N, C-alpha and C positions, 0 to 999 in steps of 0.2 A: 499569439505566442503560446507556446506549450511549456508548462513547468513540470519538472520531474519531482513530484511530491512523494516522499517515502510513505508507504503504507505497511501495516503489520498484518500478517496472515492470521485470521481468527478461526477459520474452518476450512477443511479440505474434503472433497468427495470426488468420486468418479461417476460420470454420467453413464447411462446405459449405452450411449454411443461409444464409450471408451475415453471421452475427453476428461482430463483431470481439471477440476474447477476449484475455486476458492472464494470465500468471502474475505475481503481485505478491508481493514479499517484505516481510513484516512482522516486527518484532522478536519473537524467541522467547526462550527461557530461555538462560542461559549454557551449559548443558549441551547443548541441542539445536540451537542456532543459529537462523537465521531461519525463520519459518513461511511457507510458500508457499501462497497461495490463488489460485484460479482466479476471475477477475472478468470481467464483461461490460463492454465499452467503448462500448455503444450511446449513452450520453449524452455521452461525450468521445472520439469516434473518432480525434481528432488526437493523442492521447497517444502518446508515443514511449518506447522503452526508455531507462531512466535517469530518466524523469520520476517525480515523487511524486504520489500521489493519496490522497484520503480516500474510503473505500468504506462502503457499507451494503447489506445484503441481497444480496450478490453483484454489485453494480454500482459502478463507479467514479463518484463523484458530483461531485468537484471536484478541480482540479489545485492543487497547493501547491508553491511554489518550494523548492529544496533547503535554503536557509538557514532558512526557516520550519520545514521538516520537522525539521531537526537540532535547532533550539531547542525545538520541541514535544516531540521524543523525549527530549532531555536533561532537560527539565522533568518529564516523566512518570517518568523514572528517579529524579530527585531526590525526588519525592513518593511513591516506592514503588509507583507504578502499573505500571511495567515493570521487569523484571529485566535487569541488565546495561547495557552501554554502547550508545548509539545507533549 
């Protein structure tokens, strides 16, 4: 099963190849803090630092507003899917 966990864009850069990339913070454990993943923004090149996205297979696939991201993360914590506070 694949879960669409919202992540927040923390850094954006352009690779020499022209690919727009980002470091995206996803919720981690209470001990380790957020998990940072490297994603390609080819499908959503207009994303900005602070925006939330849902990703799959290394690509940002959809933008999600902050309120929806927080509600989704809180619900995942309530159901025990994620550890810790969003």
